[in-house]
N, C-alpha and C positions, 0 to 999 in steps of 0.2 A: 455260479450264479452271476447274472449280468447286473451291473449297477445302472440305475436310471441316469442317462447321459447328462441331461440338464442339471440334475442335482450334483453329479460328479464335478461338472465344470464350475458350478457355483461354489462348491466346497474348496476346489483348488484355487479359485480366485480369492476367496476369503482368507485362505491360509497364506496366499502370496502377499496379501495386504497386511494381515494381522501379525504374522510371525516376526517381520522386521520391527513392528511396533512393540511387540512383547519383548523382543530382544533388547530394544532400547530401554524399555522400562526396567528390565532385569539389570542392565548395566547401570542405570541411574540409581536403583536401589542399592546395588553393590557399592557404588561410589559414596553413597550417603549412609551406609550401614554403620560406619564408624567416623568419628571426627576427633581430631586432636584438640585437647582442652588448653586454652591460653593460660597456663599456670603462671602465677605471679609471685615473685619474691620481693619483699620490701627490705632493703638493706639499711643499716644505720645511716643516719644523716650526719653530715659534718657540721658540728656546732662551733662557730667561730668565736665563741665566748672565751674570755681569758681566765675564767675561774676554774677551779678544780673539778667542777661538776659537768664540764662540757661534754665529756664522753658519755656520761649517763644521760644527758639531755638528748644527745643524738640517738641513743638506743630507745629512749622513751618516745620520741617522735615516731620512730619506725613502728614501735609496738602499737601506739595509739592509731596510727594510720592503717595498720594491718587490721585492727579490730573494726575500724570504720568501713574498710573495703569488704570485710567479711559479711557485712550486712547486705551487700549486693549479691543476689543469688547467681548473677552471671559469671562471677569470678571464682577461681580456685586458687587458694593461697598456700604457699609452702609454709609448713609449720615452723614456728620460731626455733624450736629445739633442733630441728633438722638443719636449719640455717646456721645456728651457732656451732653445731658439730662440724660443719664444713669450714667455717671461719677458723675454728680452733685447729682443725686438721691442716689447714694451709698456713697456720701460724700468723693469722691476720688479726688486727685489733678490731674492736667494735666502734672505732671513732668515726667511721665514714670516709677516712682518707685512703681509698682504694682506687688504683688506676683502672681505666676502662677495660683493659685487656684482662685483668684479674676479675673484674666484675663479670665479664662474659664467661670466664672459666667457672666461676661460682654458679652461674646460671646453668651451664651444662651439667655440673655435678649434682645439682638439686632438681634438675628437670624443669627449670623455669624458662618459659619462652619470653617472658617480659620481666625486667628488673625495674624497680622504682627506688631511687635514691635521691639525694639532694643536699641542701645546706640550709642552715638557719643563722641569721645574723641581725644585728641591730644597726640602724643608721639614724642618728639623731634620736627622736622619740619613737620611731617606728621599728617594729619587728618584721623582718622579711623571712618568708618560708618559700624556698625555691626547690622544685622537684624536677628530676629528669626521668623520663620513661624510655627505657632502652630495650630494643629487640635483641635478644641474645644471639639469634641466628642470623639476623640481617645486619646488626650493628647500627641500625638507625636509631636516632634519638629525637624525642619530642619533649617539650617542656611546659611547665605550668608554674605560676607563682601567685602568692597572696601576701598582703601586708596590712598592717594596721597598728594603732596605738593600743595594743592589747597584749596579753600574755600569749606565748606561742601556742599553747594548748587550745586557745579560743580560735586560732586560725585553721586548725585541722579540718573541721567540718566543711569549710569553704574550699580548702584544697582538695578534699575528697570528692566534692562535686565536680571540680574541674578535671581531676584525674579520671573519674568515672566517664565523663564526656569524651575525653581523649581515648580511653580504652574501648568505649562502645562505637565511636565514630571513626577512629583512625587506626584500628588494630591492623587493617590490611597494609598500612604503611610500615608497621613494625614487624609483622610476621612474614616469613618467606613462603614461597609456594610449598605445598605439602611434599614431603620426601616420599618418593616411590622407588620401586626397584629400577624402573627405567631411568629416573633422574640420577640415581647413584651410579648406575651402570654407565650412563653418558659421561658423568663427571670423572669416573675412574678410567674409562677407556682411553681418555686423552693422555693418561700418564702411566698406566699399568698394562702390561702385556703378559698373559699367563705363560705362554710358550711351553705349554704342557708340563710345567713344573708341578710336582706332586705335593698336595696339601692334605693333611689329616685334620678334621674338624670335630670337636666334641664340646657341646654346650649343654650342660645339665640344666633342667628347667623345672620349676615348681610354681603352680598357680593355685595350690591349696584345694583343688578339686581334680577328679580323674579326667585326664585328657590325653589324646594320642598325638603323635607327631610334634616334636619340639619346634616351636615356631621360629625361634631365633636361629637354630642350627640349620633348619630347612632353608631359610632365607639366605643365609651365608653360603650354603652349598650351591644354590641356584646362581647366586651372584658370581661366585668364583668360577663356576663352569662356563658362564657366559663370557667371562674375561679370558678364558682359554687355559685355565688351570685344570689339572687332573685331581679328582677327589679320591683318596685311597681309604681303604677300610681299616688299616692298622697303622699305628704311628711309626713302626719300624721302617716302613718303606717310604716315609714322607721326608721331603726336603724341609718343609715348614709344618708347624703345628699351630692351629688356632684353638686355644682351649679357654673355656669360660663357664660361667653360670648365669642363669637368669631367674629372677623371682618376681612374681606379680601378686599384688594384693588388691583388695577392693578399696576404692576411693569414694564409695557412696554413690549417690544419685546426682547427676548433672543434667539439668534441663530435661527431666523425665527419662534419661538414659542411665544405664549402669556404667560406672566408670572404673577403671583399673589403672594402677601405677606399676610400671615395670622397671626393674633395675637390672642392668646387664653389665657384667665385667668380662673383658676379653684380654688375653695375653697371647701375643704372637711370638713363637719360638722359631729359631733357625737350628736345625739339627735336634740334638737331644736336650740341650740345656741353655743355649744362648738366647736370652730374652731380647727380642728386637723392639717390641713396643707393648705398652700396657695402657689401657684406657677403660673408662666406664661411663655409663650414662643412665639417665632416668627419663622415662616417657610416660605421660598420662593421657589416656584415650577413653572416650565414651563410645558405647556401642549398644546394640539392641539387647545384649545379654552380657553377663559378667565374663563368661568364657570368651566371647568374641572380642570384648574390649581388652582382656588380658593377653590373648594371643596376638592381637594387632599391636598392642603396646610393646610386647617383646620383639616382634618383627621389626617395628619402626625403630626401636632402640638399636637393634643389631645393624640395621641399614645405616643409621647415622654413625655408629662406631666404625663400621667398615669404611665409610667415606673418609674417616680420619686416620685409620690404621693402615689400610692397604696401599696408600701411595708409597710407602717405604719399599714395596715390592716391585717398583718400576724397573 
């Protein structure tokens, strides 16, 4: 059967115009299907008071400021219990006297992209409350301060307003570009050459609902193949083993999206038993569904860990 020629030409013309546009729309939707959540952790403030309650005051400032920021629906805060667990694990005090490198380490361990910490002190009759806003991945620091002839608790609402303004207006200065497979591959390619070395990868995964294909393991395999390694099916034939586990749980609703928090732990072995490097990370992501958010969070976490672990294989 012959097609009407004018209609055929019109159809071909329309498809030639629309298909690229549809493809662009698909790519745009894919790019915005998930988004990293700027999770915030408020660390204890350094209270420069000379009395014995200085440490408790620093903790109280952090807790009150956390509660004030929770009222802002734009922000996701690390739970205080989780933060204290990490502080205890690293054998750190709650006094606020933590160097910046350790602060960044804490941020990685609790999955916080932004840390807020600072100090409180008196000068004359005035009380000063100074806050630092730190990007854990960029290392950039912004600041805010308030003061007055009042108790420190009365300064917190004003400080919260200033911090909210910084977080809403200047987050791009604190947060690095999104981590992608291409960006991690470019970073590692400069220092790592696979040279067909054999690697066995096994990352067990749980997201509390049925799902196929372990996201973290798949992401790591793709990355190592692109770097020139061989992925083998059994640990017996491997020169290196990358073993770990990933768990994702729901983090509720974030700006009308479902969010998930993923925790991934990885250990790199040389041969049968030699531990080369151990690392772990946390990532929180929002997506169109819980499964999408959970899988993306696991994959993102695995990519970040790979960027920190794999340079030892140079």
